[in-house]
C-alpha positions in Angstrom: 0.0 0.0 0.0 1.1 3.5 -0.7 -1.1 5.7 1.5 -1.2 9.5 1.4 -3.3 11.4 3.8 -4.1 15.0 2.8 -5.6 17.1 5.6 -5.0 19.7 8.2 -3.1 19.2 11.5 -6.1 20.7 13.3 -8.8 18.5 11.6 -10.1 15.8 14.0 -11.0 13.5 11.1 -7.5 13.8 9.7 -6.1 12.9 13.2 -8.4 9.9 13.3 -7.3 8.7 9.9 -3.6 9.0 10.8 -4.3 7.1 14.1 -6.2 4.4 12.1 -3.2 3.6 9.9 -0.7 3.9 12.8 -2.6 1.4 14.9 -2.5 -1.1 12.0 1.2 -0.5 11.4 0.5 0.8 7.9 3.0 3.5 6.8 1.6 6.6 5.2 2.6 10.0 4.0 0.8 12.9 5.7 0.4 16.1 3.6 -0.7 19.3 5.4 -3.0 20.9 2.8 -2.8 24.3 4.6 1.0 24.4 4.0 1.5 22.4 0.8 -1.9 22.2 -0.9 -2.6 19.4 -3.4 -1.0 19.0 -6.8 -3.0 19.0 -10.0 -2.2 15.3 -10.6 -3.1 14.3 -7.1 -6.4 16.2 -7.3 -7.2 14.6 -10.7 -6.5 11.2 -9.3 -8.8 11.7 -6.3 -11.5 13.1 -8.6 -11.2 10.1 -10.9 -11.7 7.8 -7.8 -14.5 9.8 -6.2 -16.2 10.8 -9.4 -17.9 14.0 -8.3 -16.3 17.3 -7.7 -19.4 18.6 -5.8 -19.1 15.7 -3.2 -15.5 16.8 -2.5 -16.5 20.3 -1.3 -16.8 21.0 2.4 -19.8 23.2 3.1 -18.5 23.8 6.7 -15.2 25.2 5.5 -13.8 28.3 7.2 -13.0 29.6 3.7 -16.7 30.3 3.0 -16.0 33.0 0.4 -13.9 30.7 -1.7 -16.4 27.9 -1.2 -19.3 30.0 -2.5 -17.3 31.1 -5.5 -16.3 27.6 -6.4 -19.8 26.3 -6.0 -21.1 28.7 -8.6 -18.3 28.5 -11.1 -18.6 26.7 -14.4 -17.6 23.1 -14.2 -14.4 23.6 -16.2 -13.2 26.4 -13.9 -13.9 24.7 -10.6 -10.8 22.4 -10.8 -8.3 25.3 -11.1 -9.9 27.2 -8.3 -9.7 24.1 -6.0 -6.0 24.0 -6.6 -5.8 27.7 -5.4 -8.1 27.0 -2.4 -7.5 23.4 -1.2 -8.9 24.0 2.2 -12.4 24.1 0.6 -12.1 20.3 0.1 -13.5 17.8 2.7 -10.8 16.3 4.8 -9.1 14.0 5.1 -8.5 12.9 1.5 -6.9 9.4 1.7 -5.2 8.0 -1.4 -3.9 4.5 -2.1 -2.7 4.5 -5.6 -5.7 5.0 -7.9 -8.2 4.5 -5.0 -9.2 7.4 -2.8 -11.8 8.4 -0.1 -13.0 11.8 1.1 -13.6 12.0 4.9 -13.1 9.4 7.6 -13.9 6.0 5.9 -12.4 3.1 7.8 -14.9 0.7 6.3 -13.4 1.4 2.8 -9.8 1.4 4.0 -10.2 -2.1 5.4 -10.8 -3.4 1.8 -7.6 -1.9 0.5 -4.6 -4.1 -0.3 
């Protein structure tokens, strides 16, 4: 497994996801989205796995202005704006190669090889 956890150090769900993998002895790479963001390729990979850009948006984000802007942009413009404002995405984003989840999803992670 090649696990990447994208989140924020202050996010409770991100902490829970990190603890989930630590308790099972599974190595992971933690990426603080507030500091480093998410690359275009990584976001595209997550979008391919999840399938819906709207489902990736966090309506409770502290960046409400960016959230409202992204919600009402044309579909082709949303992706670029998300790269500029990654904190609008639900957290944690957990990637395992081409597989990905949004939020705390241990029931899905159990099925990963």
